[in-house]
VOMARLUM-574093 format. One record per atom (N, C-alpha, C): residue number from 1; residue in three letters; atom name; y, x, z. Coordinates in nm, 4 decimals. Atoms other than C-alpha are relative to their C-alpha. Layout:
VOMARLUM-574093
<pt resi="NUM" resn="ala" name="CA" Y="Y" X="X" Z="Z"/>
...
END
This chain:
VOMARLUM-574093
<pt resi="1" resn="met" name="N" Y="0.0440" X="-0.0932" Z="-0.1006"/>
<pt resi="1" resn="met" name="CA" Y="-0.1773" X="1.9118" Z="-1.3643"/>
<pt resi="1" resn="met" name="C" Y="-0.0338" X="-0.0783" Z="0.1276"/>
<pt resi="2" resn="ala" name="N" Y="0.0449" X="0.0667" Z="-0.1219"/>
<pt resi="2" resn="ala" name="CA" Y="-0.3608" X="1.8036" Z="-1.0505"/>
<pt resi="2" resn="ala" name="C" Y="0.0916" X="0.0358" Z="0.1173"/>
<pt resi="3" resn="lys" name="N" Y="-0.0794" X="-0.0230" Z="-0.1206"/>
<pt resi="3" resn="lys" name="CA" Y="-0.1744" X="1.7667" Z="-0.7217"/>
<pt resi="3" resn="lys" name="C" Y="-0.0781" X="0.0898" Z="0.0946"/>
<pt resi="4" resn="lys" name="N" Y="0.0676" X="-0.0812" Z="-0.1017"/>
<pt resi="4" resn="lys" name="CA" Y="-0.2484" X="2.0115" Z="-0.4401"/>
<pt resi="4" resn="lys" name="C" Y="-0.0645" X="-0.0935" Z="0.1012"/>
<pt resi="5" resn="phe" name="N" Y="0.0759" X="0.0821" Z="-0.0928"/>
<pt resi="5" resn="phe" name="CA" Y="-0.5055" X="1.8706" Z="-0.2018"/>
<pt resi="5" resn="phe" name="C" Y="0.0335" X="0.0401" Z="0.1424"/>
<pt resi="6" resn="pro" name="N" Y="-0.0356" X="-0.0351" Z="-0.1379"/>
<pt resi="6" resn="pro" name="CA" Y="-0.3847" X="1.8533" Z="0.1613"/>
<pt resi="6" resn="pro" name="C" Y="-0.1238" X="0.0266" Z="0.0850"/>
<pt resi="7" resn="leu" name="N" Y="0.1153" X="-0.0376" Z="-0.0814"/>
<pt resi="7" resn="leu" name="CA" Y="-0.6201" X="2.0228" Z="0.4080"/>
<pt resi="7" resn="leu" name="C" Y="-0.0116" X="-0.0838" Z="0.1270"/>
<pt resi="8" resn="his" name="N" Y="0.0008" X="0.0738" Z="-0.1268"/>
<pt resi="8" resn="his" name="CA" Y="-0.5209" X="1.8355" Z="0.7246"/>
<pt resi="8" resn="his" name="C" Y="0.1090" X="-0.1075" Z="-0.0004"/>
<pt resi="9" resn="pro" name="N" Y="-0.1011" X="0.1053" Z="0.0027"/>
<pt resi="9" resn="pro" name="CA" Y="-0.3302" X="1.5149" Z="0.6458"/>
<pt resi="9" resn="pro" name="C" Y="0.0105" X="-0.0698" Z="0.1356"/>
<pt resi="10" resn="lys" name="N" Y="-0.0229" X="0.0635" Z="-0.1297"/>
<pt resi="10" resn="lys" name="CA" Y="-0.1792" X="1.3258" Z="0.9408"/>
<pt resi="10" resn="lys" name="C" Y="-0.0851" X="-0.1250" Z="0.0184"/>
<pt resi="11" resn="his" name="N" Y="0.0755" X="0.1251" Z="-0.0084"/>
<pt resi="11" resn="his" name="CA" Y="-0.3502" X="0.9935" Z="0.8662"/>
<pt resi="11" resn="his" name="C" Y="-0.0896" X="-0.0151" Z="-0.1237"/>
<pt resi="12" resn="pro" name="N" Y="0.0845" X="0.0059" Z="0.1206"/>
<pt resi="12" resn="pro" name="CA" Y="-0.6348" X="1.0468" Z="0.6159"/>
<pt resi="12" resn="pro" name="C" Y="-0.0613" X="-0.1378" Z="-0.0236"/>
<pt resi="13" resn="glu" name="N" Y="0.0611" X="0.1320" Z="0.0136"/>
<pt resi="13" resn="glu" name="CA" Y="-0.7703" X="0.6973" Z="0.6833"/>
<pt resi="13" resn="glu" name="C" Y="0.0886" X="-0.0987" Z="-0.0759"/>
<pt resi="14" resn="arg" name="N" Y="-0.0930" X="0.0903" Z="0.0682"/>
<pt resi="14" resn="arg" name="CA" Y="-0.4642" X="0.5414" Z="0.5182"/>
<pt resi="14" resn="arg" name="C" Y="0.0010" X="0.0158" Z="-0.1511"/>
<pt resi="15" resn="ile" name="N" Y="-0.0072" X="-0.0336" Z="0.1422"/>
<pt resi="15" resn="ile" name="CA" Y="-0.5237" X="0.6934" Z="0.1737"/>
<pt resi="15" resn="ile" name="C" Y="-0.1397" X="0.0085" Z="-0.0602"/>
<pt resi="16" resn="cys" name="N" Y="0.1238" X="-0.0215" Z="0.0752"/>
<pt resi="16" resn="cys" name="CA" Y="-0.7991" X="0.6831" Z="-0.0877"/>
<pt resi="16" resn="cys" name="C" Y="0.0112" X="0.1372" Z="-0.0660"/>
<pt resi="17" resn="trp" name="N" Y="-0.0032" X="-0.1378" Z="0.0493"/>
<pt resi="17" resn="trp" name="CA" Y="-0.8824" X="1.0428" Z="-0.1818"/>
<pt resi="17" resn="trp" name="C" Y="-0.0837" X="0.0190" Z="-0.1263"/>
<pt resi="18" resn="gly" name="N" Y="0.0904" X="-0.0067" Z="0.1143"/>
<pt resi="18" resn="gly" name="CA" Y="-1.0927" X="0.9588" Z="-0.4906"/>
<pt resi="18" resn="gly" name="C" Y="0.0586" X="0.0560" Z="-0.1279"/>
<pt resi="19" resn="cys" name="N" Y="-0.0630" X="-0.0548" Z="0.1200"/>
<pt resi="19" resn="cys" name="CA" Y="-0.8388" X="1.0713" Z="-0.7514"/>
<pt resi="19" resn="cys" name="C" Y="0.1373" X="0.0553" Z="0.0352"/>
<pt resi="20" resn="asp" name="N" Y="-0.1317" X="-0.0591" Z="-0.0243"/>
<pt resi="20" resn="asp" name="CA" Y="-0.4937" X="1.2287" Z="-0.7889"/>
<pt resi="20" resn="asp" name="C" Y="0.1090" X="-0.1021" Z="0.0294"/>
<pt resi="21" resn="arg" name="N" Y="-0.1016" X="0.1019" Z="-0.0267"/>
<pt resi="21" resn="arg" name="CA" Y="-0.3153" X="0.8968" Z="-0.7342"/>
<pt resi="21" resn="arg" name="C" Y="0.0304" X="-0.0142" Z="0.1488"/>
<pt resi="22" resn="tyr" name="N" Y="-0.0161" X="0.0126" Z="-0.1453"/>
<pt resi="22" resn="tyr" name="CA" Y="-0.3662" X="0.9005" Z="-0.3525"/>
<pt resi="22" resn="tyr" name="C" Y="0.0561" X="-0.1369" Z="0.0376"/>
<pt resi="23" resn="cys" name="N" Y="-0.0441" X="0.1377" Z="-0.0252"/>
<pt resi="23" resn="cys" name="CA" Y="-0.3323" X="0.5210" Z="-0.3336"/>
<pt resi="23" resn="cys" name="C" Y="-0.0185" X="-0.0377" Z="0.1470"/>
<pt resi="24" resn="pro" name="N" Y="0.0250" X="0.0532" Z="-0.1341"/>
<pt resi="24" resn="pro" name="CA" Y="-0.2950" X="0.3355" Z="-0.0034"/>
<pt resi="24" resn="pro" name="C" Y="-0.1384" X="-0.0643" Z="0.0043"/>
<pt resi="25" resn="ala" name="N" Y="0.1370" X="0.0516" Z="-0.0119"/>
<pt resi="25" resn="ala" name="CA" Y="-0.6381" X="0.2287" Z="0.1238"/>
<pt resi="25" resn="ala" name="C" Y="-0.0086" X="-0.1497" Z="-0.0237"/>
<pt resi="26" resn="asn" name="N" Y="0.0033" X="0.1451" Z="0.0191"/>
<pt resi="26" resn="asn" name="CA" Y="-0.5424" X="-0.1380" Z="0.1049"/>
<pt resi="26" resn="asn" name="C" Y="0.0504" X="-0.0435" Z="-0.1372"/>
<pt resi="27" resn="ser" name="N" Y="-0.0517" X="0.0334" Z="0.1327"/>
<pt resi="27" resn="ser" name="CA" Y="-0.4096" X="-0.1209" Z="-0.2525"/>
<pt resi="27" resn="ser" name="C" Y="-0.0367" X="0.1083" Z="-0.1010"/>
<pt resi="28" resn="met" name="N" Y="0.0456" X="-0.1058" Z="0.0902"/>
<pt resi="28" resn="met" name="CA" Y="-0.6204" X="0.1066" Z="-0.4729"/>
<pt resi="28" resn="met" name="C" Y="0.0178" X="-0.0419" Z="-0.1451"/>
<pt resi="29" resn="ala" name="N" Y="-0.0267" X="0.0291" Z="0.1403"/>
<pt resi="29" resn="ala" name="CA" Y="-0.5168" X="0.1216" Z="-0.8369"/>
<pt resi="29" resn="ala" name="C" Y="-0.1250" X="0.0157" Z="-0.0874"/>
<pt resi="30" resn="cys" name="N" Y="0.1138" X="-0.0282" Z="0.0871"/>
<pt resi="30" resn="cys" name="CA" Y="-0.8451" X="0.2539" Z="-0.9758"/>
<pt resi="30" resn="cys" name="C" Y="-0.1341" X="-0.0415" Z="0.0593"/>
<pt resi="31" resn="gly" name="N" Y="0.1255" X="0.0266" Z="-0.0676"/>
<pt resi="31" resn="gly" name="CA" Y="-1.1062" X="0.1265" Z="-0.7314"/>
<pt resi="31" resn="gly" name="C" Y="-0.0693" X="-0.1310" Z="-0.0323"/>
<pt resi="32" resn="asn" name="N" Y="0.0574" X="0.1303" Z="0.0320"/>
<pt resi="32" resn="asn" name="CA" Y="-1.1640" X="-0.2271" Z="-0.8612"/>
<pt resi="32" resn="asn" name="C" Y="-0.0623" X="-0.0671" Z="0.1222"/>
<pt resi="33" resn="gly" name="N" Y="0.0476" X="0.0658" Z="-0.1203"/>
<pt resi="33" resn="gly" name="CA" Y="-1.2075" X="-0.3497" Z="-0.5051"/>
<pt resi="33" resn="gly" name="C" Y="-0.1069" X="0.0748" Z="0.0762"/>
<pt resi="34" resn="ser" name="N" Y="0.1024" X="-0.0766" Z="-0.0703"/>
<pt resi="34" resn="ser" name="CA" Y="-1.4500" X="-0.0790" Z="-0.4004"/>
<pt resi="34" resn="ser" name="C" Y="0.0592" X="0.0660" Z="0.1244"/>
<pt resi="35" resn="asp" name="N" Y="-0.0454" X="-0.0710" Z="-0.1196"/>
<pt resi="35" resn="asp" name="CA" Y="-1.4298" X="0.1244" Z="-0.0787"/>
<pt resi="35" resn="asp" name="C" Y="0.0765" X="0.1247" Z="-0.0392"/>
<pt resi="36" resn="arg" name="N" Y="-0.0776" X="-0.1205" Z="0.0265"/>
<pt resi="36" resn="arg" name="CA" Y="-1.1895" X="0.4139" Z="-0.0535"/>
<pt resi="36" resn="arg" name="C" Y="-0.0869" X="0.1238" Z="0.0195"/>
<pt resi="37" resn="thr" name="N" Y="0.0671" X="-0.1276" Z="-0.0169"/>
<pt resi="37" resn="thr" name="CA" Y="-1.3055" X="0.7735" Z="-0.0817"/>
<pt resi="37" resn="thr" name="C" Y="0.0611" X="0.0696" Z="0.1209"/>
<pt resi="38" resn="met" name="N" Y="-0.0472" X="-0.0640" Z="-0.1225"/>
<pt resi="38" resn="met" name="CA" Y="-1.2813" X="0.9527" Z="0.2526"/>
<pt resi="38" resn="met" name="C" Y="0.0422" X="0.1441" Z="-0.0261"/>
<pt resi="39" resn="his" name="N" Y="-0.0417" X="-0.1398" Z="0.0052"/>
<pt resi="39" resn="his" name="CA" Y="-1.1037" X="1.2857" Z="0.3006"/>
<pt resi="39" resn="his" name="C" Y="-0.1103" X="0.0831" Z="0.0674"/>
<pt resi="40" resn="pro" name="N" Y="0.1043" X="-0.0827" Z="-0.0622"/>
<pt resi="40" resn="pro" name="CA" Y="-1.3434" X="1.5732" Z="0.3857"/>
<pt resi="40" resn="pro" name="C" Y="0.0178" X="0.0215" Z="0.1505"/>
<pt resi="41" resn="val" name="N" Y="-0.0223" X="-0.0182" Z="-0.1435"/>
<pt resi="41" resn="val" name="CA" Y="-1.1802" X="1.6136" Z="0.7287"/>
<pt resi="41" resn="val" name="C" Y="-0.0588" X="-0.1173" Z="0.0791"/>
<pt resi="42" resn="glu" name="N" Y="0.0588" X="0.1165" Z="-0.0659"/>
<pt resi="42" resn="glu" name="CA" Y="-1.3047" X="1.2622" Z="0.8132"/>
<pt resi="42" resn="glu" name="C" Y="-0.1513" X="0.0113" Z="0.0096"/>
<pt resi="43" resn="met" name="N" Y="0.1460" X="-0.0098" Z="0.0045"/>
<pt resi="43" resn="met" name="CA" Y="-1.6631" X="1.3478" Z="0.7211"/>
<pt resi="43" resn="met" name="C" Y="-0.0532" X="0.1279" Z="0.0644"/>
<pt resi="44" resn="leu" name="N" Y="0.0521" X="-0.1305" Z="-0.0393"/>
<pt resi="44" resn="leu" name="CA" Y="-1.6966" X="1.7173" Z="0.8055"/>
<pt resi="44" resn="leu" name="C" Y="0.0713" X="0.0643" Z="0.1176"/>
<pt resi="45" resn="gly" name="N" Y="-0.0725" X="-0.0557" Z="-0.1133"/>
<pt resi="45" resn="gly" name="CA" Y="-1.4402" X="1.7817" Z="1.0799"/>
<pt resi="45" resn="gly" name="C" Y="0.1179" X="0.0865" Z="-0.0412"/>
<pt resi="46" resn="glu" name="N" Y="-0.1238" X="-0.0747" Z="0.0226"/>
<pt resi="46" resn="glu" name="CA" Y="-1.1245" X="1.9882" Z="1.1163"/>
<pt resi="46" resn="glu" name="C" Y="-0.0195" X="0.1332" Z="-0.0738"/>
<pt resi="47" resn="asp" name="N" Y="0.0217" X="-0.1296" Z="0.0650"/>
<pt resi="47" resn="asp" name="CA" Y="-1.2825" X="2.3123" Z="0.9884"/>
<pt resi="47" resn="asp" name="C" Y="-0.0724" X="-0.0129" Z="-0.1339"/>
<pt resi="48" resn="trp" name="N" Y="0.0730" X="0.0260" Z="0.1242"/>
<pt resi="48" resn="trp" name="CA" Y="-1.4160" X="2.1600" Z="0.6653"/>
<pt resi="48" resn="trp" name="C" Y="0.0317" X="0.1010" Z="-0.1088"/>
<pt resi="49" resn="asn" name="N" Y="-0.0385" X="-0.0916" Z="0.1081"/>
<pt resi="49" resn="asn" name="CA" Y="-1.2226" X="2.4025" Z="0.4426"/>
<pt resi="49" resn="asn" name="C" Y="-0.0485" X="0.1424" Z="0.0228"/>
<pt resi="50" resn="glu" name="N" Y="0.0477" X="-0.1347" Z="-0.0289"/>
<pt resi="50" resn="glu" name="CA" Y="-1.3702" X="2.7096" Z="0.6120"/>
<pt resi="50" resn="glu" name="C" Y="-0.1514" X="0.0132" Z="-0.0177"/>
<pt resi="51" resn="val" name="N" Y="0.1447" X="-0.0015" Z="0.0194"/>
<pt resi="51" resn="val" name="CA" Y="-1.7339" X="2.6145" Z="0.5505"/>
<pt resi="51" resn="val" name="C" Y="-0.0311" X="0.0740" Z="-0.1295"/>
<pt resi="52" resn="gly" name="N" Y="0.0398" X="-0.0748" Z="0.1184"/>
<pt resi="52" resn="gly" name="CA" Y="-1.8975" X="2.8529" Z="0.3073"/>
<pt resi="52" resn="gly" name="C" Y="0.0806" X="0.1276" Z="-0.0207"/>
<pt resi="53" resn="gly" name="N" Y="-0.0724" X="-0.1256" Z="0.0086"/>
<pt resi="53" resn="gly" name="CA" Y="-1.6524" X="3.1365" Z="0.3698"/>
<pt resi="53" resn="gly" name="C" Y="0.1231" X="-0.0011" Z="-0.0885"/>
<pt resi="54" resn="trp" name="N" Y="-0.1201" X="0.0014" Z="0.0824"/>
<pt resi="54" resn="trp" name="CA" Y="-1.3664" X="3.0195" Z="0.1458"/>
<pt resi="54" resn="trp" name="C" Y="0.1138" X="-0.0652" Z="0.0748"/>
<pt resi="55" resn="lys" name="N" Y="-0.1215" X="0.0564" Z="-0.0618"/>
<pt resi="55" resn="lys" name="CA" Y="-1.0114" X="2.9379" Z="0.2485"/>
<pt resi="55" resn="lys" name="C" Y="0.0872" X="-0.0572" Z="-0.1108"/>
<pt resi="56" resn="ala" name="N" Y="-0.0897" X="0.0621" Z="0.0963"/>
<pt resi="56" resn="ala" name="CA" Y="-0.7825" X="2.6998" Z="0.0634"/>
<pt resi="56" resn="ala" name="C" Y="0.1421" X="0.0057" Z="0.0534"/>
<pt resi="57" resn="glu" name="N" Y="-0.1398" X="0.0007" Z="-0.0393"/>
<pt resi="57" resn="glu" name="CA" Y="-0.4043" X="2.7050" Z="0.0658"/>
<pt resi="57" resn="glu" name="C" Y="0.0405" X="-0.1397" Z="0.0446"/>
<pt resi="58" resn="pro" name="N" Y="-0.0431" X="0.1325" Z="-0.0445"/>
<pt resi="58" resn="pro" name="CA" Y="-0.2488" X="2.4192" Z="0.2650"/>
<pt resi="58" resn="pro" name="C" Y="0.1025" X="-0.0605" Z="-0.0954"/>
<pt resi="59" resn="ala" name="N" Y="-0.0953" X="0.0739" Z="0.0832"/>
<pt resi="59" resn="ala" name="CA" Y="-0.0513" X="2.1543" Z="0.0792"/>
<pt resi="59" resn="ala" name="C" Y="0.0676" X="-0.1054" Z="0.0861"/>
<pt resi="60" resn="glu" name="N" Y="-0.0705" X="0.1060" Z="-0.0701"/>
<pt resi="60" resn="glu" name="CA" Y="0.1957" X="1.8922" Z="0.1867"/>
<pt resi="60" resn="glu" name="C" Y="-0.0798" X="-0.1292" Z="-0.0065"/>
<pt resi="61" resn="glu" name="N" Y="0.0648" X="0.1306" Z="0.0017"/>
<pt resi="61" resn="glu" name="CA" Y="0.0702" X="1.5446" Z="0.2772"/>
<pt resi="61" resn="glu" name="C" Y="0.0577" X="-0.0790" Z="-0.1168"/>
<pt resi="62" resn="pro" name="N" Y="-0.0510" X="0.0748" Z="0.1151"/>
<pt resi="62" resn="pro" name="CA" Y="0.0936" X="1.3229" Z="-0.0322"/>
<pt resi="62" resn="pro" name="C" Y="0.0897" X="-0.1147" Z="0.0429"/>
<pt resi="63" resn="glu" name="N" Y="-0.0899" X="0.1107" Z="-0.0265"/>
<pt resi="63" resn="glu" name="CA" Y="0.3673" X="1.0660" Z="-0.0484"/>
<pt resi="63" resn="glu" name="C" Y="-0.0745" X="-0.1310" Z="-0.0242"/>
<pt resi="64" resn="arg" name="N" Y="0.0686" X="0.1288" Z="0.0132"/>
<pt resi="64" resn="arg" name="CA" Y="0.2329" X="0.7151" Z="0.0092"/>
<pt resi="64" resn="arg" name="C" Y="0.0723" X="-0.0879" Z="-0.1000"/>
<pt resi="65" resn="arg" name="N" Y="-0.0565" X="0.0977" Z="0.0928"/>
<pt resi="65" resn="arg" name="CA" Y="0.2855" X="0.4600" Z="-0.2641"/>
<pt resi="65" resn="arg" name="C" Y="-0.0200" X="-0.1373" Z="0.0606"/>
<pt resi="66" resn="asp" name="N" Y="0.0114" X="0.1356" Z="-0.0517"/>
<pt resi="66" resn="asp" name="CA" Y="0.3592" X="0.1165" Z="-0.1299"/>
<pt resi="66" resn="asp" name="C" Y="0.0003" X="-0.0961" Z="-0.1173"/>
<pt resi="67" resn="pro" name="N" Y="0.0107" X="0.0931" Z="0.1134"/>
<pt resi="67" resn="pro" name="CA" Y="0.2605" X="-0.1739" Z="-0.3535"/>
<pt resi="67" resn="pro" name="C" Y="0.1249" X="-0.0832" Z="-0.0190"/>
END
């Protein structure tokens, strides 16, 4: 089952949002050295989840995995 996606994480720049692993940006398990995937709040702003008229349920910030 997929983890709930946090709507407004405290530090989205510290995590890769490309899959359900939520790896630290400096130690991605699945990226093979590529760039991290940005959280929508970084690209679209604080109201990203309200665009298009839908509302998502908030989730807890994912726990960081340290290498």
